N, C-alpha and C positions, 0 to 999 in steps of 0.2 A: 503493499499499500504506501508504504515511503517513496517507492521508486517510481510510483505513478505520481504522486504529489510533486515530487522534485521534476519530472517530465513536464508535468503541466505548469508548473513556474518557469521553467525553461522556454516555454512558448510564447512568442510575441502576442498582442492585443489581435490582431488580424489573423494568425493561426489558431488562436482558442475561438475566435468565432466561427471560422471554417469546421474546426474539430466538431464544435457544438452542433452546427448546421448538419454535417454529415451523421452526427449520432441521431439526432432528429428523425433525418429522413431514413435512417436505418432502422429505427424504433417504429416510425409509422408504416412502413413497408412490413416488418415483422408482425404488427398488429393486424395490417390487413390480411396478410397471407394466413396468420396464424390462428385469428379470432373472427373477423369479419366475413370472409368467405368460406369457412365451415357452418358458421351461425346461419348465414345466408343459404347455402346449398340445404341445409336441414330443414328451414322453414318452406322453402319450394317443395323439396319432397313431402313433408307434413301436408300441405296444401292440396299434393296430387292425390295423395292418399286418401284424404278426406273427402275430395270430389269423387273418388272411385267409390266410396263407402256411401255417400249420398246417393248416387245412382243405384247401388246393390239394395240398398234399403227401399229406394222409392221402386224399384223393380218388383221385391218382394212383397211390398204391401199392394202393387197394382194386382198382381198375381193371387194373393190372398183374397182381396175383393173380389176377383172374378169366381175364386173358387165358392165364396159365400154366395153370389148373385146367381152361380149356374144351378138350372132347375134340375130336380130330383128324377133321373129316370129309372125305372124297376128294372131291375135284373132278370133278365129273359132266359139267362143259359141254366143248363141243367147241373154246370159245375158247382161245387160246394162253394162259399166264400172264400175258404182257404186256399183252395187249387186256383181260384180265380186271381186272387190276390197275388199269390206266388208268382203264376205266370206271368201276369202284367208287369211285376217287379222286376223280372228277370228280362223281360222284353224292353224295359227302360232301364237297364242296366244298373239297378238297383239291388243291394243284397240285404234280405231280410234274416237279421241276427236270430230274432226270436219271434215264433208265431204260434199264439195259443188259441184255441176256440175257447169263447166266453158264452156259452149257451147257444140257441140256435139263431144263425144269421149274423153274430156278433164275433169279432176276431181281435186279439189284442196283438200288437206287433212292436217291434223293437228295430231300429236302423241305426248302426253305430257310426255311419260317416255316408253322408251324401251331400250333394252341391243342392242349395237351397232352391234353385231354380229348376233343377231336373226334378227334384222330389215335389215340387209344388206342380209342376205339369203332369208329373205322373198320379197326384191326387185327384187332379182336374178330370184326367182321363177315368180313373175308378168312378168318379160322380156322375161322368156320363156313361157309364155301364151301369149304373144302379147301386153302387156302393157309396156308402155316404161315411164322412168323418163324424164320428160322434165326440170324441174327445182327442186332442193333440198336445203335445209337448215339444217345443223346439229350443235346444239349446245350442250354442255355438261349438263346433268340434273342435279336435286338436290340430287340425289342418286349416290354415286360414280359407274361408270361403265355403266351410262343410259345416253342416249341423248333424247334431244328434237328435233322433226322434222317436218318441214313444207315442202310440195311437191306439186308439180302438174305433174299429170300423164296424160298420152294419150293413146290412142288405137293406136296401129302400123299400117300403112296403107299398 
């Protein structure tokens, strides 16, 4: 430290001003590169993710509203509800982790991971076939954009 003080005192007034200016410029560049640019990039990234989340939310809400507004069509097929639900889930690319009959015309299902849009489209197709959603519970899945679903389905009367 003493060497730095003696070096500084050996400089002329003009040299001290130039060194001070240089240190201010270097400090400004380091602040810009080390603080401002990363913060700005993080904010921009957050806004992009926020916009995507708002779009996904609006899409899910619109599909839920469409499911609620769809008229119930009775199931005219001879297959039991369990078979028709399992077959349509397989056709839609969904995997039923659990499927248990709960009396005549009712079925409890669990899907461990499904894209929300694909799941709601599948449920809409089921309602068109006469299988109604009696209760449903959707929670975010471990993978971004997926949901875990527990539902009770019943045949329309």
